N, C-alpha and C positions, 0 to 999 in steps of 0.2 A: 504494500500500500504506500501511497505517496505521503510526503510531509507537507502539511500546510501550516504556516506560522503567521502570527500577528506581530507586526512591527510597530513600535512606538518611535517616531522620529522627532528629534530635537526641534523645538519651536513650532511643531505642527499640532493642531487641535485634536485631530482624529487619528487613531491607529489604522493601519492598512493590513490586509490579508494577502498572502501570496503562496502559490505552489512552488516550493523550493526546487530549483533546477540545478544550480551550481553556485559555488562561491570560491573566492580566494581571500587573501589577507585584507583586501581593501573593499571589495564589492560583494553583494549578494544578488544573484540573478533569479528572478521569480516570474511565473506567469501571474499576472495581476488578477485578483478576485475583488472587484469593486463592491459586490453585493451577493449574498447567499452563495449560489453555485455557478455564478456567471464568471467565465474567464475572458479577459479582455487584454490581449497583448502581453508584452513583456515590460518588466521594470527592473532597473538596477538600483539598489539602495547602497549608499556609501556607508560602510560599517561604522565609521567614527561618529555618525549622527544617530545611530540606533541606540536609544536609551533602554529599550526593553524588547526582547524577542522571546515569544512564548508559544506553546501549544496548549490547547484546551479541549474539552469535550466538543465544543463547537467546531474548532478547526479539524479535529479528528473526523467529525461527521462530514464536513466539507470534503476532506481528503477521500473518504469512502465514496461519496457521490461522484467525485471527479474520476475515481478509479472505475466505478460502474459505468460512467459515461464514456470511458475509453480516451479521456484526455491524455495526451502525451506529455510527459515531463522531460522535454528535450529542448536544448538550446537551438536557436536558429542556425541554419547552415552558415559556416564561415565565421561564427562568433568566437572571439577570443578575448579574454580579459585584458585590460590595459589601464593606464592611468586615465583620469577624467578627460583630458584633451584627446587622448587616443580613442576613447569610447565615442566621443562626439564626432571625431573624424570618421570612425568606422560607420556610424549611423549615417553621416552625410554621404559617404561613399556608397553605402548600400541603398539608401532611400532618397538621396538628394537633399536632405535636411535632417535636423535633429530636434528633439524636445527635451527640456529639462526643467527642474524646479530647484529653487534655493530655499532660503529660510521661510519664504512666504508660501504656505501650502495652498493658497487660493489662486495663485497665478502660474500658468504654464507658459514657457517661452519656446517659440519655434523659430528656427533660423538656420543661417549658414555662417560658417566661420569667416570673419573678415580679417582678424588679426589676433594672434595670441603672443603675449610677451610676459615672461615670468608667470605670475599668478593671475594675470589679467586676460580676460577674453572679451573681444569686441565682436559683435555679430551684426549681420544684416538680418533684421527681424522680419519674419513672415507674419503679416497682420491677419486679422480674422476674416478678411475678404479674400485672402490668398495672395495679395500683393506683397512685394518685397520692398521694405523700407531700407534703402542703402544710404540715406542722407543723415540719419540721426545718431549713428555710432553708439548703439546700446552696449554698455560695458558691464561686465560681471566679474566677480572674483571666483576663479576656478575652484578654490578650496572651499567655497561656500555651497557648491552644488551638492545637493543631497540625493537627487533622483534623476535618472535618465530613463526615458520611456521610448518604446517603439512598437510598431504594429498594433497599436490600440485602434479602436474604431475612430476615435477623434483624430489620432495621428494620421490615419489613412485619409480621413475626410479633409484634413488640412492640406495634405499632399495633392489631393484631387483639385481643390480650390486653387492651389498654387500653380499646378500644371495648366489649369484652365486660364489663369491669369497670364502665364508665360506664353500661351498660344495666341492670345489676343493681339 
């Protein structure tokens, strides 16, 4: 049977559930479980921001249902762990863009790497209409990134909007 865990992330209000796929010293790769028995893409949690990691009767029940549903606990083809910038580059190479979250659990950032120097990341932001904002230089601290997501329904939808915008 699979392992489903609940993760409490520093500065975030709500814990998150995930089907454990793999981990290294720095990151945990899961299939994200946003609610009940629904699996929606992959999430990478940065371990240094995990305040609590636990299993319970609820997560055991979710694991049983996912096993019965035949959900595969496998990493995507070609995935390898790397540092934060390396994972963002991998996502951009695989999908054309990336998604991440920092200390603000209410905001997702979609974009493409513009420049990375030391611990600073500047991105061209993909806006909610799919357009690419290359003028405003959105800057982030790489070491503050807590989560990198890919292949979620929303991630795929943003990619479709962005590709449509590029085609115009």
